[in-house]
C-alpha positions as CSV (number, residue, x, y, z in Angstrom):
1,M,73.8,19.9,89.4
2,S,74.8,22.0,86.2
3,T,77.2,24.9,85.9
4,E,74.0,26.9,84.8
5,E,72.2,25.9,88.1
6,K,75.1,26.7,90.1
7,I,75.7,30.0,88.5
8,Y,71.5,30.5,89.4
9,A,71.9,29.7,92.7
10,I,75.2,31.4,93.7
11,R,73.8,34.9,92.0
12,R,70.1,34.3,93.4
13,D,71.9,34.6,96.9
14,A,74.1,36.9,96.5
15,T,71.4,39.4,95.2
16,K,69.1,38.9,98.0
17,R,71.9,39.9,100.2
18,L,73.1,43.0,98.6
19,L,69.3,44.4,98.0
20,A,69.1,43.3,102.0
21,L,71.9,45.4,103.0
22,R,70.9,48.3,101.2
23,R,70.4,51.6,103.7
24,D,67.1,53.3,103.8
25,D,68.4,56.4,102.2
26,G,69.0,54.0,99.1
27,M,72.8,54.1,99.1
28,W,75.0,50.9,100.3
29,E,77.6,51.5,103.2
30,G,79.2,47.9,103.4
31,H,81.6,47.3,106.6
32,L,85.1,47.9,106.2
33,S,87.3,45.5,108.6
34,S,88.3,46.6,112.3
35,S,92.0,48.1,112.0
36,A,94.4,47.2,114.7
37,I,96.2,50.8,113.1
38,S,93.2,53.1,113.2
39,T,92.3,51.4,116.9
40,S,96.1,52.1,118.3
41,V,96.6,55.7,116.8
42,S,92.7,56.8,117.8
43,I,93.6,55.7,121.4
44,F,96.5,57.4,121.7
45,A,95.6,60.3,120.2
46,L,92.6,60.5,122.7
47,S,94.5,59.9,125.8
48,V,97.2,62.8,124.6
49,I,94.2,65.1,124.1
50,N,92.0,64.5,127.1
51,R,92.4,61.2,129.0
52,E,89.8,61.7,131.7
53,E,87.0,62.8,129.2
54,Y,87.6,59.9,126.9
55,A,88.6,57.4,129.2
56,Q,85.9,54.9,127.9
57,E,86.7,55.1,124.4
58,I,90.6,54.7,125.5
59,E,89.4,51.6,127.4
60,Q,87.1,49.9,125.0
61,G,90.0,50.0,122.2
62,T,92.6,49.0,124.5
63,A,90.6,45.8,124.9
64,W,90.0,45.5,121.8
65,L,94.2,45.3,120.8
66,L,94.5,43.1,123.6
67,R,92.1,40.8,122.5
68,T,92.7,40.4,118.9
69,M,96.6,40.2,119.5
70,K,98.4,37.5,118.0
71,P,99.6,34.7,119.6
72,V,103.2,35.7,119.1
73,G,102.2,39.2,120.5
74,A,101.7,41.3,117.3
75,W,99.0,42.6,115.0
76,G,98.0,42.5,111.4
77,D,96.0,45.9,109.7
78,S,93.0,43.7,110.1
79,V,91.7,40.7,112.2
80,E,92.1,38.4,109.1
81,S,95.5,39.8,107.9
82,P,99.0,38.5,109.2
83,V,101.1,40.5,111.7
84,N,103.0,43.1,110.3
85,M,105.6,45.9,111.2
86,S,103.2,48.7,111.2
87,A,100.5,47.7,112.7
88,T,102.5,45.7,115.4
89,L,105.1,48.7,116.7
90,L,102.0,51.2,116.5
91,S,99.8,49.0,118.9
92,Y,102.8,48.9,121.1
93,A,103.6,52.4,121.0
94,A,99.9,52.9,122.4
95,L,99.9,49.9,125.1
96,H,103.2,51.4,126.1
97,H,102.0,54.9,126.7
98,L,98.7,53.5,128.3
99,G,101.3,51.2,131.1
100,Q,99.5,47.8,129.4
101,V,102.1,46.8,126.7
102,P,102.0,42.7,126.7
103,E,105.6,40.8,127.5
104,A,105.0,39.0,124.5
105,T,105.1,42.3,122.3
106,K,108.3,43.3,123.7
107,N,110.0,40.1,122.8
108,Y,108.2,40.2,119.2
109,I,109.7,43.8,119.1
110,R,113.4,42.8,120.4
111,E,113.8,39.3,119.2
112,T,111.5,39.0,115.8
113,L,112.1,42.6,114.5
114,G,115.6,42.5,115.6
115,W,115.0,45.9,117.1
116,K,117.1,45.7,120.6
117,D,117.3,49.6,120.9
118,E,116.1,53.0,119.6
119,E,118.5,53.2,116.7
120,Q,117.8,49.9,115.5
121,L,113.6,50.6,115.5
122,V,114.4,54.0,113.8
123,E,116.4,52.4,111.0
124,G,114.1,49.4,110.8
125,V,111.2,51.8,110.3
126,L,112.7,54.2,107.8
127,D,114.4,51.2,105.6
128,Y,110.9,49.4,105.1
129,Y,109.3,52.3,103.7
130,G,112.2,53.8,101.8
131,S,112.0,57.4,100.4
132,D,108.0,57.8,101.1
133,L,108.1,59.4,104.5
134,T,104.2,59.7,104.5
135,F,103.7,56.4,107.3
136,S,107.3,56.3,109.0
137,V,107.8,59.7,110.2
138,P,104.2,59.6,111.6
139,I,105.0,56.2,113.2
140,L,108.5,57.4,114.5
141,M,106.9,60.1,115.9
142,M,104.2,58.5,117.8
143,C,107.1,56.1,119.1
144,A,108.6,59.4,120.5
145,L,105.6,60.7,122.2
146,A,105.2,57.3,123.7
147,G,108.6,57.3,125.1
148,I,110.3,54.6,122.8
149,V,112.3,57.1,121.0
150,S,114.1,59.4,123.0
151,N,115.9,61.2,120.0
152,W,113.8,63.7,117.6
153,K,116.6,64.6,115.6
154,R,116.6,61.2,114.7
155,I,113.2,61.7,112.9
156,P,113.3,63.3,109.4
157,P,111.8,66.9,109.8
158,F,108.4,67.6,107.8
159,P,108.9,71.3,106.1
160,F,105.5,72.3,107.2
161,E,106.1,75.8,106.3
162,L,105.9,74.5,102.5
163,A,102.2,74.3,103.1
164,V,101.9,78.2,103.0
165,L,102.5,78.1,99.1
166,P,99.7,78.0,96.9
167,Q,98.2,75.0,96.4
168,R,99.2,74.3,92.8
169,T,102.9,74.2,93.7
170,F,103.1,71.4,96.1
171,R,103.4,68.7,93.1
172,F,106.7,70.6,92.4
173,L,108.6,70.9,95.6
174,N,109.3,67.2,96.0
175,L,107.4,67.1,99.4
176,P,108.4,63.6,101.4
177,V,105.1,62.4,101.6
178,V,102.2,62.0,99.5
179,S,99.5,64.5,98.2
180,Y,97.1,63.5,100.4
181,A,99.0,63.8,103.8
182,I,99.2,67.5,103.8
183,P,97.5,67.4,107.2
184,A,99.9,65.3,108.7
185,L,102.8,67.3,107.3
186,I,101.5,70.2,109.0
187,A,100.8,69.1,112.4
188,I,103.8,66.8,112.9
189,G,106.2,69.5,111.3
190,I,105.3,71.6,113.8
191,L,105.6,69.5,116.4
192,Q,109.1,68.3,115.3
193,N,110.1,72.1,115.3
194,R,108.9,72.8,119.0
195,K,111.0,69.4,120.0
196,R,114.1,69.4,117.8
197,H,115.6,72.9,118.9
198,T,117.9,74.0,116.1
199,W,119.0,77.4,115.1
200,L,116.3,77.7,112.5
201,S,113.3,76.7,114.8
202,G,112.5,80.3,115.6
203,V,112.2,81.5,112.0
204,R,110.6,78.2,111.5
205,E,107.9,79.0,113.9
206,L,107.1,82.3,112.2
207,F,105.2,80.4,109.6
208,T,103.1,78.5,112.1
209,P,100.2,80.6,112.0
210,R,99.7,80.5,108.6
211,A,100.1,77.0,108.2
212,L,97.5,76.2,111.1
213,R,95.1,78.7,108.8
214,V,95.8,76.2,105.9
215,L,95.4,73.0,108.2
216,T,92.1,74.4,109.4
217,K,90.7,75.0,105.8
218,L,91.8,71.3,104.8
219,Q,89.6,69.9,107.7
220,P,86.3,68.8,106.8
221,S,83.1,69.5,108.5
222,D,82.7,66.5,110.2
223,G,86.5,66.8,111.5
224,G,88.1,63.9,110.2
225,F,90.5,64.3,107.7
226,L,90.1,61.7,104.6
227,E,87.4,60.3,106.7
228,A,90.5,58.5,108.1
229,A,90.7,57.8,111.5
230,P,95.2,57.2,111.4
231,L,95.2,60.5,109.4
232,T,93.1,62.3,112.1
233,A,94.4,61.0,115.1
234,F,98.0,61.6,114.0
235,V,97.3,65.0,113.3
236,S,95.3,65.8,116.3
237,M,97.9,64.0,118.6
238,C,100.8,65.9,117.4
239,M,98.5,69.4,117.7
240,A,97.7,68.5,121.5
241,E,101.3,68.0,122.2
242,A,102.9,71.2,120.7
243,G,100.5,72.6,122.7
244,L,97.4,73.1,120.8
245,R,94.9,71.0,122.8
246,E,92.2,73.6,122.6
247,H,92.6,74.4,119.1
248,P,89.8,74.2,116.8
249,V,91.3,71.2,114.9
250,T,92.2,69.1,117.7
251,L,88.7,69.6,119.0
252,A,87.1,68.6,115.9
253,S,89.4,65.6,115.2
254,A,88.8,64.4,118.9
255,Q,84.9,64.7,118.0
256,F,85.4,62.7,115.0
257,L,87.6,60.0,116.7
258,R,84.6,59.5,119.4
259,H,81.9,60.0,116.8
260,T,83.3,57.0,114.7
261,V,84.4,54.2,117.2
262,R,82.5,51.0,117.0
263,A,80.8,48.9,119.4
264,D,83.4,46.5,119.7
265,G,86.0,49.2,120.7
266,A,87.8,49.7,117.5
267,W,87.9,51.8,114.6
268,P,88.1,51.1,110.8
269,I,90.7,52.2,108.5
270,D,87.9,54.7,107.1
271,T,84.5,55.3,108.1
272,N,82.9,53.7,104.9
273,L,83.2,53.4,101.3
274,A,79.9,53.9,100.5
275,G,80.3,55.8,97.2
276,W,82.3,53.3,95.9
277,V,80.3,50.2,97.2
278,T,77.1,52.3,96.2
279,S,78.6,52.3,92.2
280,L,79.7,48.9,92.8
281,A,76.1,47.6,93.7
282,A,74.2,49.6,91.1
283,H,76.6,48.1,88.1
284,A,76.3,44.7,89.6
285,L,72.3,44.7,90.1
286,R,71.4,47.3,87.1
287,D,67.9,45.9,85.9
288,D,67.3,44.1,89.3
289,L,67.0,47.4,91.0
290,P,63.3,48.3,91.2
291,D,64.6,52.1,91.2
292,K,66.8,52.7,88.8
293,E,66.2,56.4,88.3
294,R,66.3,57.4,92.5
295,L,69.7,55.9,92.5
296,A,71.0,57.6,89.8
297,D,69.8,61.1,91.3
298,I,71.4,60.0,94.3
299,I,74.7,59.3,92.7
300,R,74.6,62.6,90.7
301,G,73.8,64.4,93.9
302,N,77.1,63.1,95.4
303,A,79.4,64.9,92.5
304,T,81.3,67.5,94.1
305,K,79.8,71.0,93.5
306,S,82.9,73.3,94.2
307,R,86.9,73.4,94.1
308,H,88.0,71.0,96.8
309,P,89.6,72.3,99.2
310,F,91.8,69.1,100.2
311,T,93.4,68.6,96.7
312,G,92.3,72.1,94.7
313,A,90.5,69.4,92.3
314,K,87.7,71.8,90.3
315,A,84.1,70.7,90.6
316,G,82.4,67.7,88.8
317,G,84.3,64.2,90.3
318,W,83.3,61.8,92.9
319,G,84.7,60.6,96.0
320,W,84.8,57.2,98.0
321,T,81.5,58.3,100.4
322,N,79.2,60.8,100.7
323,L,80.4,62.1,103.4
324,S,82.3,65.5,104.0
325,G,85.9,64.1,104.6
326,S,85.4,62.1,101.0
327,V,87.9,63.6,98.4
328,P,87.3,63.5,94.8
329,D,89.6,60.6,92.9
330,G,90.3,59.1,89.6
331,D,88.8,55.5,90.4
332,D,85.3,56.6,92.3
333,T,84.8,59.3,89.4
334,S,85.0,56.4,86.6
335,G,83.0,54.3,89.2
336,A,80.3,57.0,89.6
337,L,80.0,57.3,85.7
338,V,79.9,54.0,84.6
339,A,77.0,53.0,87.5
340,L,75.0,56.3,85.7
341,H,75.6,54.6,82.4
342,A,73.7,51.4,83.7
343,L,71.0,53.0,85.9
344,L,70.2,55.5,82.9
345,D,70.7,53.4,80.0
346,G,73.2,55.6,78.5
347,K,70.7,58.6,78.6
348,Y,73.3,61.7,79.0
349,V,73.2,64.2,81.8
350,A,75.1,67.5,82.9
351,E,76.9,65.4,85.7
352,V,78.5,62.7,83.3
353,G,79.8,65.7,80.5
354,A,81.2,67.3,83.8
355,G,82.6,64.2,85.3
356,I,84.3,63.3,82.2
357,D,86.2,66.6,81.7
358,W,87.3,66.3,85.4
359,L,88.7,62.9,84.6
360,I,90.4,64.2,81.5
361,D,91.6,67.1,83.6
362,L,93.2,64.7,86.2
363,Q,95.5,62.6,83.4
364,N,99.3,62.6,84.0
365,K,101.5,63.8,80.8
366,D,102.8,60.3,80.4
367,G,99.0,59.4,79.7
368,G,98.0,57.5,82.7
369,M,95.6,58.4,85.3
370,P,96.6,58.6,88.8
371,T,94.3,58.7,92.1
372,F,93.8,62.2,93.3
373,C,96.3,64.7,91.4
374,R,97.8,65.3,88.3
375,G,101.6,65.4,88.3
376,W,102.6,64.4,91.7
377,G,104.6,61.5,90.0
378,K,107.3,61.0,92.7
379,L,106.0,58.7,95.2
380,P,104.1,55.6,94.6
381,F,100.3,56.4,95.5
382,D,100.3,59.6,93.7
383,R,101.8,58.0,89.9
384,S,99.5,56.8,87.0
385,T,98.2,53.3,87.8
386,P,96.8,50.9,85.6
387,D,93.4,49.5,87.2
388,I,92.5,53.6,87.5
389,T,93.4,54.1,84.1
390,A,91.6,51.0,82.6
391,H,88.7,52.2,84.6
392,A,88.9,55.7,83.0
393,I,89.0,54.3,80.0
394,L,85.9,52.2,80.2
395,A,84.0,55.2,81.7
396,M,84.5,57.5,78.7
397,S,84.3,54.5,76.1
398,L,80.7,54.2,77.1
399,W,79.5,58.0,77.1
400,V,81.7,59.4,74.2
401,N,79.2,59.2,71.6
402,A,76.8,60.8,74.1
403,L,78.7,63.9,74.8
404,P,78.4,66.9,73.1
405,E,80.3,67.2,70.0
406,S,82.6,69.6,71.3
407,Q,83.6,67.2,74.0
408,Q,83.9,64.3,71.7
409,P,87.3,64.3,70.5
410,R,88.9,65.8,73.6
411,C,87.6,62.4,75.3
412,R,88.7,60.1,72.2
413,K,92.1,61.9,72.3
414,S,92.6,61.1,76.2
415,I,91.3,57.1,75.8
416,D,93.7,56.6,73.1
417,R,96.7,58.1,75.3
418,M,95.7,56.5,78.0
419,T,95.2,53.0,75.8
420,S,99.1,53.6,74.7
421,W,100.0,54.1,78.3
422,L,98.7,50.5,79.4
423,Q,100.1,48.8,76.6
424,K,103.8,50.4,78.0
425,T,103.2,49.0,81.1
426,M,102.0,46.1,80.9
427,T,104.2,43.4,82.6
428,K,106.4,40.6,80.7
429,E,104.2,37.9,82.2
430,G,100.8,39.8,80.6
431,S,99.3,41.9,83.6
432,W,99.6,45.0,85.3
433,T,100.1,45.9,88.7
434,P,97.1,47.3,90.5
435,L,97.5,50.0,93.4
436,W,94.7,50.1,95.9
437,F,94.3,46.1,96.0
438,G,96.6,43.6,96.5
439,D,97.0,39.8,98.0
440,Q,98.7,39.2,101.6
441,D,98.9,35.6,100.7
442,A,101.3,36.4,97.7
443,A,105.5,36.8,98.2
444,D,105.2,40.2,97.2
445,E,101.8,40.9,98.2
446,E,100.8,42.3,94.8
447,N,97.9,41.2,92.9
448,A,98.6,40.6,89.5
449,V,95.3,38.4,88.9
450,Y,93.1,41.6,89.9
451,G,95.5,43.5,87.8
452,A,94.9,41.3,84.6
453,A,91.4,40.3,84.9
454,T,90.2,43.8,85.9
455,I,91.8,45.6,83.3
456,I,90.9,42.9,80.6
457,D,87.2,43.0,82.0
458,Y,87.3,46.9,81.8
459,L,88.2,47.3,77.7
460,K,86.3,44.6,76.8
461,R,83.1,46.2,78.1
462,C,84.1,49.5,76.4
463,N,81.7,51.0,73.3
464,T,84.7,52.0,71.6
465,H,87.8,49.8,69.7
466,T,91.0,49.5,71.9
467,A,93.9,48.7,70.3
468,L,95.3,47.0,73.2
469,P,95.9,43.5,72.4
470,L,94.8,41.0,75.8
471,T,95.6,37.7,74.3
472,H,98.6,37.9,76.7
473,A,96.6,38.7,80.0
474,L,94.3,36.1,78.8
475,R,96.7,33.7,78.6
476,F,98.2,35.1,81.8
477,L,94.5,34.5,83.6
478,L,94.4,31.1,82.3
479,D,97.8,30.1,83.5
480,S,97.3,31.7,86.6
481,Q,94.2,29.0,87.8
482,N,94.4,27.0,90.5
483,T,93.8,23.2,91.3
484,D,90.7,23.8,93.1
485,G,89.5,25.9,90.2
486,G,89.5,29.2,92.0
487,W,92.2,32.5,91.4
488,G,94.6,34.1,94.1
489,G,96.5,37.2,93.5
490,N,99.3,35.4,91.1
491,K,100.1,31.7,90.4
492,G,100.2,29.1,93.1
493,V,98.4,31.9,95.7
494,S,95.7,30.5,97.6
495,S,92.3,31.0,95.9
496,K,90.0,33.9,96.6
497,V,86.2,34.5,96.0
498,T,86.8,37.9,95.0
499,L,89.8,37.2,92.5
500,T,87.4,33.9,91.1
501,A,85.4,36.4,90.5
502,K,86.8,38.8,88.7
503,A,88.8,36.4,86.5
504,I,85.7,34.3,85.7
505,G,84.0,38.0,84.7
506,A,87.3,38.7,82.6
507,L,86.9,35.3,81.0
508,S,83.4,35.2,80.1
509,H,84.3,37.8,76.9
510,F,86.3,35.0,75.2
511,R,84.1,32.2,75.3
512,P,83.4,29.4,74.4
513,D,87.4,28.9,74.3
514,T,87.5,30.0,78.3
515,N,84.2,27.5,79.2
516,E,86.4,25.0,81.1
517,A,88.5,27.4,82.9
518,I,84.9,29.1,83.9
519,R,83.2,26.0,84.7
520,R,86.0,25.0,87.1
521,G,85.9,28.2,88.6
522,I,81.9,28.2,89.3
523,D,82.7,24.7,90.8
524,Y,85.1,26.4,93.0
525,L,82.4,29.1,94.1
526,Y,79.8,27.0,94.4
527,Q,81.9,24.8,96.9
528,R,82.2,27.7,98.5
529,Y,78.5,28.5,98.8
530,E,77.8,24.8,100.0
531,T,80.3,25.4,102.8
532,G,79.0,28.5,103.8
533,T,82.4,30.6,103.4
534,L,81.4,32.4,100.0
535,Y,81.0,35.8,102.0
536,D,84.2,35.2,104.3
537,R,86.2,38.4,104.3
538,E,89.0,38.9,102.5
539,P,91.4,41.9,102.9
540,I,92.4,42.4,99.6
541,G,91.6,46.6,99.8
542,L,95.2,48.4,100.5
543,Y,94.9,51.9,101.8
544,F,97.8,54.6,101.9
545,S,101.1,53.3,102.6
546,R,99.7,49.4,102.0
547,L,97.2,49.1,105.0
548,W,95.0,46.1,104.8
549,Y,91.4,46.2,105.1
550,S,88.3,43.9,103.8
551,E,85.2,45.3,102.8
552,E,81.8,43.0,102.9
553,L,80.4,44.2,99.7
554,Y,83.6,43.1,97.6
555,N,82.7,39.5,97.5
556,I,78.7,40.1,97.0
557,T,79.5,43.0,94.2
558,Y,81.9,41.1,92.2
559,L,80.0,37.6,92.2
560,I,76.8,39.2,90.9
561,S,78.6,41.0,88.3
562,A,80.7,38.4,87.1
563,L,78.0,35.7,86.9
564,R,75.6,38.3,85.0
565,Q,77.9,38.4,82.3
566,L,77.6,34.8,81.9
């Protein structure tokens, strides 16, 4: 069979699958992997809030954890993930609290992790996460609530009272958590203050009513902070243990957890990525969609209409889902703008101009694009990041000539600044390190292939010329191809469908010089197609604090986009 015939067979099958997965409302929802971290903290929180009322959810979640435990007594973030400290320790804490911890898990904590006492456990967690306390303090707090850690003063305190200051001042306060973890900062800090009993406790307690009003304002209508079970569960368990079981935030959080549990008894890391995967699907299918204008109207309608209470971002951006807990961010806003360009054939609409302005206002002083908030550069998940920056360059370049003339100079200046930042941040190997995607099989868990392939593809699809030289990045991609024809996250790392599709999409811009590498890549994909493994889940997605997840639509949309370009 020729390469062209293989391309056609895979693309036809993937397109049929993608269209079949579309929801009745016109969007795609996808399916995030069930998560040991989400499940452990959710059943723990529900047991603390009201063990009798949520007995069914707790029992089913416990059964899922025991059923998916690895033979060594540990867990990974997803079922497909290798074991790690975070998922294992949180599962251990939840099962210990419920009196069902396996002996193998106790041995794993003691022997494999080397934590034979409380002091070693605390130090081990803090060393693992370093200066970013976003996840280490919630883990230790849950261990303390479970009775595994007895000394609350070992856990770094969260300054919850700072949350009462104006939101615009947060980036100057050197907070120990990332921008999107303010709810945890408040709830955990209040609980810590009531447990630690220092000479300042009484003074700090005076700020509790105001901090709770801030927390209430931050909670979305469905109760789920960021649509994320871990963040929502951490907040609600702290509220309950702080004597606030009947507080509206606690009750709404519990209902969110009840409504988002799956039939298998587990919770995903986030409710869904409907906005993000709909943008991916729209861009992949384009003219194969029977109702492009309808989908464009749906995406336009999902743009934020007012200043967002969580980050203070003005109207005009897009989040990863159309649910109330979503927060507008740089990557999803760029994804929506790129999708709209394909669906509207480049015809300007007001939402495009507002989205471009939203991105420009997000841009950091260094020229790069962060995820949620401008100027929060102290911790990794708030810094400028290459993949989001390149995505914004693509979105702006596609639309710049269609913008009102008064908006075009500002847009072009922003593109130039982002391009300059990308040139400075290219690694000596010729790649970039993405923030929200990794490879579990890589030694450093980073995904240089995704970084190089994505940025090459974004920049080569721009309507405007970019000064960034890409020959070094192209050479990196070619040198990273495995002997089986596929690509992993770096040289010598096992091949993945998602990353092979990404690499092929990037190489398609350099044909005919890359034809042989593309042919070998297609052979790898077709072999996976013939063996029925083309759509197997691959956890390359990363959530906050490097929590792994897989999403069923990544394989499909990446494949269609790459093969379309061929």
